[in-house]
ZAMARGU-4260 file (C-alpha; in steps of 0.2 Angstrom, whole numbers, plus 5000, padded with zeros to 4 digits):
<rodrens>
0) 5288/4781/5059 | 5275/4789/5048 | 5260/4797/5055 | 5242/4801/5048 | 5236/4819/5052
5) 5221/4827/5046 | 5220/4845/5041 | 5205/4856/5047 | 5203/4873/5041 | 5210/4887/5050
10) 5194/4896/5058 | 5188/4912/5048 | 5194/4930/5057 | 5179/4942/5059 | 5185/4956/5047
15) 5197/4957/5033 | 5212/4973/5032 | 5205/4974/5013 | 5211/4971/4995 | 5226/4980/4998
20) 5233/4971/5010 | 5233/4956/4999 | 5218/4950/5007 | 5203/4941/5000 | 5186/4947/5009
25) 5179/4931/5005 | 5189/4922/5016 | 5182/4933/5031 | 5167/4930/5040 | 5159/4949/5041
30) 5163/4952/5023 | 5156/4936/5017 | 5143/4935/5027 | 5136/4952/5020 | 5139/4944/5003
35) 5128/4930/5007 | 5113/4940/5013 | 5113/4954/4997 | 5113/4938/4986 | 5096/4931/4996
40) 5089/4943/4996 | 5093/4950/4979 | 5087/4935/4971 | 5073/4930/4984 | 5065/4950/4981
45) 5066/4946/4961 | 5057/4929/4961 | 5043/4936/4974 | 5041/4949/4960 | 5041/4937/4945
50) 5029/4926/4955 | 5017/4940/4962 | 5006/4937/4945 | 5003/4920/4951 | 4997/4926/4969
55) 5008/4916/4976 | 5014/4919/4995 | 5032/4925/4997 | 5037/4909/5005 | 5037/4901/4990
60) 5051/4913/4982 | 5062/4912/4997 | 5060/4892/4995 | 5065/4892/4977 | 5079/4906/4978
65) 5087/4896/4993 | 5085/4879/4982 | 5092/4890/4967 | 5108/4894/4975 | 5111/4878/4984
70) 5120/4863/4972 | 5103/4859/4964 | 5107/4875/4952 | 5121/4889/4955 | 5129/4878/4966
75) 5132/4862/4953 | 5146/4876/4949 | 5161/4871/4963 | 5172/4887/4962 | 5154/4899/4964
80) 5151/4889/4978 | 5168/4885/4988 | 5169/4904/4985 | 5153/4911/4992 | 5145/4897/5004
85) 5162/4889/5008 | 5160/4874/5022 | 5170/4886/5034 | 5155/4899/5035 | 5142/4886/5037
90) 5143/4888/5055 | 5142/4907/5054 | 5129/4905/5041 | 5118/4893/5052 | 5118/4902/5068
95) 5113/4920/5059 | 5099/4910/5052 | 5095/4902/5068 | 5094/4916/5076 | 5083/4926/5067
100) 5071/4911/5065 | 5073/4911/5084 | 5063/4928/5083 | 5052/4924/5069 | 5044/4909/5080
105) 5042/4920/5095 | 5032/4931/5081 | 5022/4916/5076 | 5020/4912/5094 | 5014/4929/5097
110) 4999/4928/5084 | 4993/4913/5091 | 4979/4916/5106 | 4977/4901/5115 | 4959/4910/5122
115) 4953/4907/5103 | 4958/4892/5105 | 4947/4886/5119 | 4933/4893/5108 | 4935/4884/5093
120) 4919/4876/5089 | 4916/4858/5086 | 4913/4858/5068 | 4932/4866/5066 | 4938/4856/5079
125) 4933/4841/5069 | 4939/4847/5052 | 4957/4851/5062 | 4960/4833/5069 | 4953/4823/5051
130) 4967/4835/5043 | 4979/4828/5055 | 4976/4811/5058 | 4973/4805/5041 | 4990/4812/5034
135) 4998/4806/5048 | 4994/4789/5044 | 4997/4788/5029 | 5014/4796/5032 | 5018/4783/5043
140) 5013/4770/5029 | 5026/4780/5015 | 5040/4778/5031 | 5039/4761/5027 | 5042/4761/5007
145) 5055/4775/5011 | 5066/4763/5024 | 5066/4750/5011 | 5071/4761/4998 | 5079/4777/4998
150) 5081/4780/5018 | 5087/4760/5021 | 5097/4762/5039 | 5089/4778/5047 | 5081/4775/5067
155) 5063/4769/5062 | 5054/4776/5077 | 5061/4795/5075 | 5059/4793/5054 | 5040/4787/5056
160) 5037/4803/5068 | 5045/4815/5056 | 5037/4810/5040 | 5019/4810/5050 | 5023/4827/5056
165) 5028/4831/5039 | 5014/4826/5029 | 5002/4834/5043 | 5007/4851/5045 | 4997/4866/5039
170) 5006/4882/5038 | 4993/4896/5048 | 5003/4912/5044 | 5004/4909/5026 | 4987/4901/5025
175) 4982/4917/5030 | 4991/4927/5018 | 4982/4916/5004 | 4965/4919/5011 | 4967/4939/5013
180) 4974/4937/4994 | 4958/4929/4989 | 4947/4940/4997 | 4939/4923/5010 | 4946/4928/5026
185) 4926/4933/5032 | 4919/4919/5022 | 4913/4905/5031 | 4927/4893/5021 | 4941/4905/5027
190) 4934/4907/5045 | 4932/4888/5046 | 4950/4888/5037 | 4960/4899/5048 | 4952/4890/5065
195) 4957/4872/5060 | 4975/4879/5054 | 4977/4888/5072 | 4973/4871/5079 | 4982/4858/5067
200) 4997/4872/5072 | 4997/4867/5089 | 4996/4849/5086 | 5011/4850/5073 | 5022/4858/5086
205) 5016/4846/5100 | 5021/4831/5086 | 5038/4839/5082 | 5045/4841/5101 | 5040/4823/5102
210) 5049/4818/5086 | 5063/4828/5093 | 5064/4821/5109 | 5065/4803/5101 | 5079/4808/5091
215) 5092/4810/5102 | 5108/4801/5098 | 5106/4793/5116 | 5101/4775/5114 | 5091/4774/5131
220) 5073/4777/5130 | 5074/4784/5145 | 5084/4799/5138 | 5070/4803/5125 | 5056/4801/5141
225) 5069/4813/5153 | 5069/4825/5138 | 5050/4825/5135 | 5046/4827/5153 | 5059/4841/5155
230) 5052/4848/5139 | 5033/4847/5148 | 5039/4855/5164 | 5046/4868/5157 | 5030/4872/5147
235) 5021/4871/5163 | 5033/4883/5174 | 5032/4896/5158 | 5012/4895/5159 | 5012/4902/5178
240) 5026/4913/5178 | 5027/4923/5161 | 5008/4930/5158 | 5007/4937/5176 | 5025/4947/5170
245) 5020/4954/5153 | 5002/4958/5159 | 5010/4969/5170 | 5022/4977/5156 | 5008/4980/5148
250) 4997/4987/5158 | 5012/5001/5161 | 5012/5003/5141 | 4995/5015/5138 | 4987/5014/5120
255) 4998/5027/5109 | 5012/5029/5120 | 5026/5024/5115 | 5033/5007/5125 | 5048/5007/5135
260) 5064/5002/5129 | 5069/4993/5145 | 5051/4980/5142 | 5056/4975/5124 | 5075/4972/5128
265) 5068/4962/5142 | 5057/4952/5131 | 5069/4947/5119 | 5083/4942/5132 | 5070/4931/5141
270) 5064/4924/5122 | 5085/4920/5122 | 5083/4914/5137 | 5069/4902/5135 | 5079/4896/5119
275) 5095/4892/5129 | 5083/4882/5141 | 5075/4871/5127 | 5091/4870/5119 | 5100/4864/5134
280) 5086/4851/5137 | 5087/4843/5119 | 5072/4849/5110 | 5079/4862/5099 | 5079/4885/5104
285) 5064/4887/5094 | 5053/4880/5106 | 5056/4890/5119 | 5053/4907/5109 | 5039/4899/5102
290) 5032/4896/5119 | 5036/4912/5125 | 5027/4922/5110 | 5012/4911/5113 | 5011/4914/5132
295) 5014/4932/5131 | 4995/4941/5132 | 4990/4948/5116 | 4980/4964/5122 | 4985/4980/5123
300) 4998/4989/5115 | 5013/4981/5118 | 5013/4963/5106 | 5009/4976/5093 | 5026/4986/5099
305) 5036/4970/5101 | 5029/4964/5083 | 5034/4983/5076 | 5052/4981/5085 | 5057/4965/5080
310) 5049/4959/5061 | 5056/4969/5050 | 5075/4967/5055 | 5071/4947/5056 | 5059/4942/5044
315) 5067/4955/5030 | 5085/4951/5032 | 5089/4938/5043 | 5075/4924/5040 | 5079/4922/5021
320) 5095/4915/5028 | 5086/4900/5036 | 5079/4896/5018 | 5097/4899/5009 | 5104/4887/5024
325) 5089/4875/5020 | 5094/4875/5001 | 5111/4874/5003 | 5107/4854/5009 | 5093/4853/4997
330) 5101/4845/4982 | 5086/4840/4967 | 5101/4831/4959 | 5102/4815/4972 | 5083/4812/4966
335) 5090/4799/4953 | 5083/4786/4944 | 5064/4782/4939 | 5062/4774/4956 | 5067/4791/4966
340) 5054/4802/4955 | 5041/4789/4958 | 5043/4789/4977 | 5044/4810/4974 | 5026/4808/4964
345) 5019/4795/4978 | 5025/4808/4992 | 5017/4824/4985 | 5001/4814/4980 | 4998/4806/4998
350) 5000/4824/5007 | 4988/4828/4996 | 4978/4814/4999 | 4978/4814/5015 | 4974/4833/5019
355) 4962/4834/5005 | 4952/4818/5009 | 4953/4820/5029 | 4946/4838/5028 | 4933/4834/5014
360) 4926/4818/5024 | 4924/4826/5041 | 4918/4842/5033 | 4905/4834/5023 | 4900/4822/5037
365) 4898/4842/5045 | 4885/4848/5033 | 4897/4857/5025 | 4892/4861/5004 | 4906/4850/4994
370) 4913/4866/4984 | 4919/4874/5003 | 4923/4858/5008 | 4936/4854/4994 | 4940/4872/4997
375) 4945/4867/5014 | 4953/4853/5009 | 4963/4862/4996 | 4969/4878/5010 | 4973/4864/5024
380) 4986/4858/5013 | 4995/4874/5013 | 5015/4870/5018 | 5026/4884/5022 | 5041/4888/5035
385) 5037/4876/5049 | 5038/4862/5036 | 5057/4867/5033 | 5059/4867/5050 | 5054/4849/5055
390) 5063/4843/5040 | 5080/4852/5044 | 5078/4848/5060 | 5079/4828/5055 | 5091/4832/5043
395) 5103/4838/5057 | 5098/4824/5069 | 5102/4810/5055 | 5085/4806/5053 | 5081/4811/5036
400) 5096/4809/5021 | 5100/4821/5007 | 5086/4811/4996 | 5073/4810/5005 | 5077/4828/5012
405) 5074/4834/4995 | 5058/4824/4991 | 5050/4833/5006 | 5057/4849/5002 | 5049/4847/4983
410) 5034/4841/4993 | 5033/4857/5002 | 5035/4869/4988 | 5025/4859/4975 | 5009/4857/4988
415) 5010/4877/4992 | 5012/4882/4976 | 4995/4875/4971 | 4986/4877/4983 | 4980/4899/4977
420) 4976/4894/4959 | 4967/4875/4964 | 4956/4887/4976 | 4953/4899/4962 | 4947/4884/4951
425) 4936/4873/4962 | 4927/4889/4975 | 4919/4905/4969 | 4910/4910/4986 | 4892/4914/4984
430) 4888/4932/4984 | 4874/4934/4999 | 4858/4935/4995 | 4849/4952/4995 | 4833/4953/5004
435) 4827/4969/4996 | 4830/4975/4979 | 4845/4987/4980 | 4836/5004/4975 | 4844/5021/4982
440) 4859/5022/4973 | 4861/5040/4971 | 4857/5053/4986 | 4847/5063/4973 | 4829/5058/4975
445) 4813/5068/4965 | 4808/5083/4974 | 4825/5081/4986 | 4817/5069/4998 | 4823/5067/5017
450) 4819/5049/5018 | 4832/5038/5025 | 4852/5035/5016 | 4865/5025/5020 | 4881/5032/5015
455) 4898/5020/5014 | 4914/5031/5021 | 4933/5024/5019 | 4947/5025/5030 | 4965/5024/5028
460) 4971/5028/5045 | 4967/5039/5059 | 4972/5054/5049 | 4955/5053/5040 | 4945/5052/5056
465) 4942/5070/5062 | 4937/5078/5046 | 4924/5062/5042 | 4916/5062/5058 | 4912/5082/5056
470) 4907/5077/5038 | 4895/5064/5045 | 4891/5075/5058 | 4884/5088/5044 | 4877/5075/5036
475) 4866/5068/5048 | 4850/5079/5044 | 4838/5087/5059 | 4843/5074/5070 | 4823/5073/5071
480) 4825/5056/5070 | 4838/5044/5064 | 4840/5047/5041 | 4855/5040/5040 | 4868/5024/5042
485) 4887/5025/5040 | 4897/5010/5037 | 4915/5015/5039 | 4928/5004/5031 | 4945/5004/5035
490) 4957/5001/5024 | 4971/4989/5028 | 4986/4985/5017 | 4989/4966/5015 | 5008/4964/5016
495) 5022/4951/5017 | 5025/4955/5035 | 5022/4945/5049 | 5010/4958/5058 | 4998/4955/5041
500) 4991/4941/5052 | 4988/4954/5068 | 4978/4963/5054 | 4969/4950/5049 | 4963/4947/5068
505) 4957/4966/5067 | 4946/4962/5054 | 4933/4951/5069 | 4922/4966/5065 | 4918/4960/5050
510) 4912/4944/5057 | 4927/4934/5056 | 4926/4927/5075 | 4944/4919/5076 | 4951/4934/5084
515) 4943/4942/5099 | 4951/4954/5111 | 4947/4954/5131 | 4932/4965/5134 | 4942/4974/5148
520) 4958/4977/5135 | 4960/4994/5129 | 4948/4993/5111 | 4954/4999/5096 | 4955/5019/5095
525) 4948/5022/5079 | 4932/5009/5085 | 4932/5021/5101 | 4929/5036/5089 | 4914/5030/5081
530) 4906/5024/5096 | 4907/5040/5107 | 4902/5050/5092 | 4887/5036/5091 | 4883/5040/5109
535) 4883/5059/5106 | 4872/5056/5088 | 4858/5047/5081 | 4870/5042/5069 | 4870/5024/5067
540) 4889/5020/5062 | 4894/5001/5059 | 4914/5000/5057 | 4921/4987/5047 | 4941/4982/5041
545) 4944/4977/5024 | 4962/4969/5023 | 4969/4968/5005 | 4981/4970/4994 | 4982/4989/4985
550) 4977/4983/4968 | 4963/4973/4973 | 4958/4986/4985 | 4945/4993/4974 | 4934/4976/4976
555) 4932/4975/4995 | 4925/4996/4993 | 4914/4991/4980 | 4907/4974/4987 | 4908/4981/5002
560) 4895/4995/4997 | 4885/4985/4989 | 4881/4974/5000 | 4877/4988/5013 | 4866/4994/4999
565) 4874/5013/5002 | 4867/5027/4991 | 4887/5035/4989 | 4905/5030/4994 | 4915/5043/5002
570) 4933/5040/4997 | 4949/5050/5004 | 4960/5057/4991 | 4975/5052/4989 | 4984/5068/4996
575) 4985/5075/5013 | 4986/5095/5022 | 5005/5099/5025 | 5008/5111/5039 | 5012/5123/5025
580) 4996/5121/5018 | 5000/5112/5001 | 4994/5095/4999 | 5007/5080/4998 | 5003/5063/4989
585) 5000/5050/5004 | 5002/5037/4992 | 5001/5034/4975 | 4993/5018/4975 | 4978/5028/4985
590) 4975/5036/4968 | 4972/5021/4958 | 4960/5014/4970 | 4950/5030/4970 | 4951/5029/4949
595) 4947/5010/4951 | 4933/5015/4965 | 4923/5029/4953 | 4924/5018/4936 | 4916/5001/4945
600) 4906/5008/4960 | 4887/5001/4964 | 4882/5019/4969 | 4887/5038/4970 | 4907/5042/4974
605) 4914/5056/4981 | 4931/5059/4985 | 4935/5072/4998 | 4950/5083/5000 | 4954/5085/5018
610) 4959/5102/5024 | 4954/5104/5040 | 4933/5102/5038 | 4928/5106/5058 | 4946/5107/5064
615) 4957/5092/5074 | 4941/5084/5082 | 4923/5081/5081 | 4912/5098/5083 | 4898/5094/5094
620) 4880/5096/5086 | 4878/5111/5095 | 4893/5120/5091 | 4893/5117/5071 | 4892/5134/5061
625) 4898/5130/5045 | 4896/5138/5026 | 4895/5124/5014 | 4897/5132/4995 | 4889/5119/4982
630) 4894/5126/4964 | 4883/5123/4952 | 4888/5119/4930 | 4877/5109/4926 | 4872/5088/4923
635) 4871/5074/4933 | 4885/5075/4944 | 4881/5092/4951 | 4863/5086/4953 | 4869/5074/4964
640) 4883/5086/4973 | 4867/5099/4976 | 4857/5084/4984 | 4870/5081/4995 | 4871/5099/4998
645) 4854/5100/5004 | 4855/5084/5014 | 4866/5093/5023 | 4856/5111/5024 | 4846/5101/5035
650) 4858/5101/5050 | 4854/5118/5059 | 4873/5122/5061 | 4876/5122/5041 | 4873/5137/5030
655) 4871/5130/5013 | 4877/5142/4999 | 4872/5135/4980 | 4882/5147/4968 | 4876/5144/4950
660) 4888/5148/4934 | 4880/5150/4917 | 4889/5158/4901 | 4883/5173/4892 | 4882/5167/4874
665) 4875/5184/4868 | 4889/5193/4877 | 4903/5180/4876 | 4919/5184/4866 | 4918/5173/4851
670) 4938/5167/4855 | 4934/5162/4873 | 4926/5147/4869 | 4933/5136/4857 | 4929/5118/4861
675) 4918/5104/4851 | 4904/5100/4861 | 4898/5083/4860 | 4883/5083/4871 | 4867/5082/4859
680) 4856/5084/4871 | 4860/5100/4877 | 4845/5109/4879 | 4837/5096/4887 | 4851/5094/4899
685) 4849/5114/4904 | 4829/5110/4905 | 4833/5099/4919 | 4847/5108/4928 | 4833/5123/4928
690) 4821/5107/4934 | 4832/5101/4947 | 4837/5120/4953 | 4820/5123/4954 | 4814/5109/4964
695) 4830/5113/4978 | 4823/5132/4977 | 4804/5126/4982 | 4813/5116/4996 | 4827/5125/5006
700) 4825/5141/5002 | 4811/5143/5015 | 4825/5142/5026 | 4834/5161/5031 | 4851/5150/5032
705) 4849/5144/5014 | 4856/5155/5000 | 4854/5153/4981 | 4866/5163/4967 | 4866/5164/4951
710) 4881/5172/4942 | 4881/5175/4921 | 4899/5174/4916 | 4907/5178/4900 | 4921/5167/4899
715) 4933/5153/4909 | 4942/5166/4916 | 4925/5177/4924 | 4920/5159/4928 | 4937/5156/4941
720) 4935/5174/4946 | 4917/5168/4952 | 4925/5153/4961 | 4939/5160/4970 | 4924/5173/4976
725) 4914/5159/4986 | 4930/5148/4990 | 4929/5157/5006 | 4919/5142/5017 | 4922/5127/5026
730) 4917/5113/5013 | 4917/5116/4994 | 4903/5103/4985 | 4906/5102/4964 | 4901/5090/4951
735) 4914/5078/4946 | 4911/5079/4928 | 4900/5092/4927 | 4889/5098/4908 | 4891/5112/4898
740) 4901/5124/4887 | 4909/5132/4901 | 4915/5118/4911 | 4921/5109/4893 | 4932/5123/4889
745) 4941/5119/4908 | 4944/5099/4903 | 4962/5105/4894 | 4968/5105/4913 | 4970/5089/4920
750) 4981/5088/4934 | 4973/5074/4943 | 4960/5069/4930 | 4950/5061/4941 | 4943/5076/4951
755) 4938/5083/4934 | 4940/5101/4928 | 4932/5110/4944 | 4941/5100/4956 | 4956/5100/4947
760) 4953/5120/4950 | 4950/5121/4969 | 4965/5109/4971 | 4978/5123/4961 | 4989/5133/4973
765) 4987/5147/4962 | 4968/5148/4968 | 4974/5146/4987 | 4958/5138/4993 | 4957/5133/5013
770) 4942/5125/5010 | 4940/5105/5011 | 4933/5100/4994 | 4920/5088/4991 | 4920/5080/4973
775) 4904/5069/4968 | 4900/5059/4953 | 4881/5053/4954 | 4880/5034/4948 | 4874/5027/4932
780) 4875/5010/4925 | 4886/5016/4908 | 4899/5031/4913 | 4899/5046/4900 | 4913/5045/4888
785) 4923/5060/4895 | 4922/5053/4913 | 4929/5037/4907 | 4943/5045/4897 | 4949/5055/4914
790) 4953/5039/4923 | 4962/5032/4910 | 4973/5045/4912 | 4988/5041/4920 | 4998/5058/4923
795) 4994/5076/4921 | 4990/5077/4904 | 4989/5092/4890 | 4980/5093/4872 | 4994/5088/4860
800) 4982/5095/4845 | 4984/5114/4838 | 4990/5125/4853 | 4979/5136/4860 | 4989/5151/4862
805) 5004/5156/4853 | 5017/5170/4858 | 5034/5175/4850 | 5042/5189/4861 | 5064/5193/4862
810) 5073/5197/4875 | 5090/5206/4877 | 5104/5203/4890 | 5119/5215/4892 | 5130/5206/4906
815) 5139/5221/4918 | 5157/5218/4914 | 5165/5232/4926 | 5161/5245/4914 | 5146/5245/4907
820) 5134/5249/4923 | 5124/5262/4915 | 5115/5249/4903 | 5120/5231/4909 | 5104/5221/4914
825) 5112/5207/4921 | 5126/5203/4932 | 5138/5187/4937 | 5132/5185/4955 | 5142/5168/4957
830) 5159/5161/4952 | 5171/5148/4954 | 5187/5152/4963 | 5198/5154/4949 | 5183/5166/4942
835) 5180/5183/4946 | 5162/5194/4945 | 5166/5203/4930 | 5170/5191/4918 | 5164/5173/4914
840) 5176/5161/4918 | 5184/5147/4908 | 5181/5129/4907 | 5164/5133/4899 | 5159/5145/4911
845) 5155/5131/4923 | 5150/5137/4941 | 5145/5154/4935 | 5128/5161/4942 | 5119/5174/4933
850) 5103/5185/4937 | 5096/5194/4924 | 5081/5208/4923 | 5080/5209/4904 | 5069/5221/4892
855) 5056/5211/4881 | 5053/5218/4863 | 5040/5212/4850 | 5054/5211/4839 | 5072/5208/4836
860) 5076/5226/4839 | 5084/5231/4855 | 5078/5250/4855 | 5058/5244/4853 | 5046/5249/4865
865) 5049/5233/4879 | 5033/5225/4882 | 5039/5220/4898 | 5053/5211/4909 | 5060/5196/4906
870) 5067/5191/4927 | 5080/5175/4932 | 5093/5169/4932 | 5103/5154/4922 | 5118/5143/4929
875) 5132/5139/4920 | 5132/5121/4924 | 5144/5107/4914 | 5164/5109/4912 | 5164/5100/4895
880) 5152/5113/4884 | 5142/5125/4885 | 5126/5122/4895 | 5116/5132/4906 | 5100/5127/4918
885) 5086/5141/4916 | 5074/5148/4929 | 5065/5164/4923 | 5048/5172/4924 | 5042/5184/4908
890) 5032/5200/4917 | 5021/5206/4904 | 5014/5224/4903 | 5008/5231/4887 | 4992/5233/4880
895) 4991/5217/4873 | 4994/5205/4887 | 4994/5208/4906 | 5003/5195/4917 | 5016/5182/4919
900) 5025/5167/4912 | 5036/5154/4920 | 5049/5146/4913 | 5060/5131/4919 | 5072/5120/4911
905) 5091/5113/4902 | 5099/5125/4889 | 5110/5115/4879 | 5117/5131/4871 | 5126/5126/4857
910) 5111/5117/4849 | 5100/5129/4839 | 5085/5130/4845 | 5081/5120/4861 | 5064/5116/4871
915) 5064/5122/4892 | 5046/5122/4900 | 5030/5133/4905 | 5026/5131/4919 | 5011/5142/4925
920) 5008/5160/4924 | 4997/5174/4931 | 4984/5187/4923 | 4978/5183/4905 | 4992/5169/4906
925) 4983/5160/4922 | 4988/5143/4925 | 4994/5143/4906 | 5006/5127/4903 | 5016/5122/4886
930) 5033/5123/4878 | 5044/5138/4872 | 5058/5135/4861 | 5074/5146/4862 | 5084/5149/4849
935) 5102/5162/4851 | 5094/5176/4838 | 5111/5186/4840 | 5125/5187/4851 | 5142/5201/4853
940) 5157/5193/4863 | 5150/5187/4879 | 5143/5204/4886 | 5127/5201/4874 | 5115/5190/4867
945) 5096/5189/4862 | 5084/5175/4863 | 5070/5171/4852 | 5056/5163/4863 | 5043/5156/4852
950) 5029/5150/4865 | 5016/5138/4862 | 5003/5137/4875 | 4995/5118/4876 | 4983/5121/4892
955) 4974/5138/4893 | 4961/5142/4907
</rodrens>
């Protein structure tokens, strides 16, 4: 008797025993899911990079990546699909994806503040309701058309609700990132859109809960009613239980202290338990996680710590799996025929029309200008992850078939994709009308006037605060009257992390009222620092926050300074002080921000190199005792630096020293300055310098604490020594691009071109400057050619024309071989296991380390009088040819040259001539850089060789 048997695939084991045991890793769950995650991460990140110029949110790249990995594109190759995404792996993939989604929805809940919803104005509430109602009604209409064509046989009730919800959703997190990207967060449009989207988000979740309750497989409507009532009871119970518990936890987690691991684990356990309960009820585990996130108190450090602990793993690793899980269910090929494509166009147009028309109509009724109303409509049309969640639940519940699902996924993709370019096209935020003319764009005013002025400080974090506050203290003048107003802008980078939305809420001090913390809660540490200082001094400090991508951060700074009518912007240098006293790059991108600000600023700009001005805390006014030095070479930037120094000198605790360096043209050596001076008005510039100095003397030398020193120097070397002599102070002020022959000779040195020649000198390790440095650029409608050129250089550059100095020297190396101790100048100090210290090893001397102290001569005669010593080492570093790595110095002590020259580089010995780097020097070669061409001039076996070193310096101080 024949029996029908069904062959089910065996469940996948977790791990394989390896390919050498004959196992295919792709037949086992763990290696397969690792491959799937890696594939998803690589593809979505590449797509995000490609879409970045179009200013698209990362969710677009993730949706497209999921679709490409599914049957719509790569999945059309069945071998690939069965190997990488076999059906038997789907339970594991879907479980991980939904687990990641569960915690992500918890984070989304953390971003919503119910108190802010209660404060939502009638206008935003009306716009939100219109943006939900009209699309929902149009979605119901479209559902009847789809049921008669591509969705025949589906359950009418749930299908109508799912279509309405799918059409009416606005993605709150995606919208916030788009607003921040377009710099609309603090505009009226941005604030209205955020408030309306938050209301829309909550309403969408309520509607989705209703749709899920109706979509159960039970035939009786009583079941759906029970599901809905139990879900409501769960929310009510959580509303009474969760907030008190987490408020207690939050009080036990003070600001600045690490959050107890027990509290984090307990919270994550509550999220999972809530998910289990809602899944048991029948409304999906995501709702439980979302409800817990919404109900957790937002004030204090606890909510931020939860986001920090959870988001990177969830958003970066597990959440992309949800997009591929959704993409595997999306088959664009199922949209076949003219009718289906026509339905896709209909769905897209209906979704856009419903959102835009509903929002615009009510906005105009609320007397919102048409351009703003249209921008609001386009912004509210943003879809995202929540849309995909709705569609996937509908697909899993059997409410949406393959074709309808694909149509709605493409609708979500298209509507979100067009948001950014559409808003850019239709809406240009008008600049706020200025009540008065922007007159004072500089610190310097005729006669060193002490009239009130405004400064615009920027900072990236708490690290910048102590020095910044001490600089504000030094700038506030006599204290008899309030002359200084400070606007301090906290620069925060907009990222794709979900906590970027929490950053949006921190912009409340920019005028965005949507998110307000409990006034009794712990305030932001930065705001506390400013408020405390303001109470102790007579300086008005107004902190603001700017949130933007690093690439456009300079726009926020320039626009902020212009709107506040600042006389000077103070920027933090892109390097910070290490414990060993050296400067280390904080972030290279900040350097480009500073350059852009210098180029486009509406007022004067200064860059602060923080070396601990005043220590790590605020110095009280009565305790201020600081020495400030102004280095004056000449030119407009030096005038501005001097004017700022004069403002500081009004403070009773500031002692000001102005050092003017003048080139003595009569005594200067003819070879000491060899540059082309392009300033045709140099005589006029010198007379202007004299006039500014005279004004300073008349105004400020009456005080005994202020000094003016004039130093005449013959060349750059003497100027450097003068700078070194006066660098022992607390703060040095210098112009960014001083003018004159003396400084023109320094322009060849440009490690940080935007800091100018004097700034670079003060930054160099050889100078051992311990004072903070403020490099100042005076505002001009058009920067000079030299100033602009310094902002266009990407890296440290040199003048690649003729060398500024050239030397040819020889050095002679005699290797110790066990018998020539009397005249040996080098010795083997390291050898491989098969070698020894008297004979170079075989295999091309690989592993030998040789140190040397060789004589240097002016010619190739070993017996000539030495002019110095070559001291250093070389390492033979390969087994297949003769190559070495060199690191050594020339220590010269002849009548012609005194000082050291430092060399470093690889030496391919078999090449006739090869180049190594000249990386600095001392004495006559102070901070010289260039190229040394070395040639093996002679050799005798492996005991003696002579190198010819042709040195070309391209940077000479």
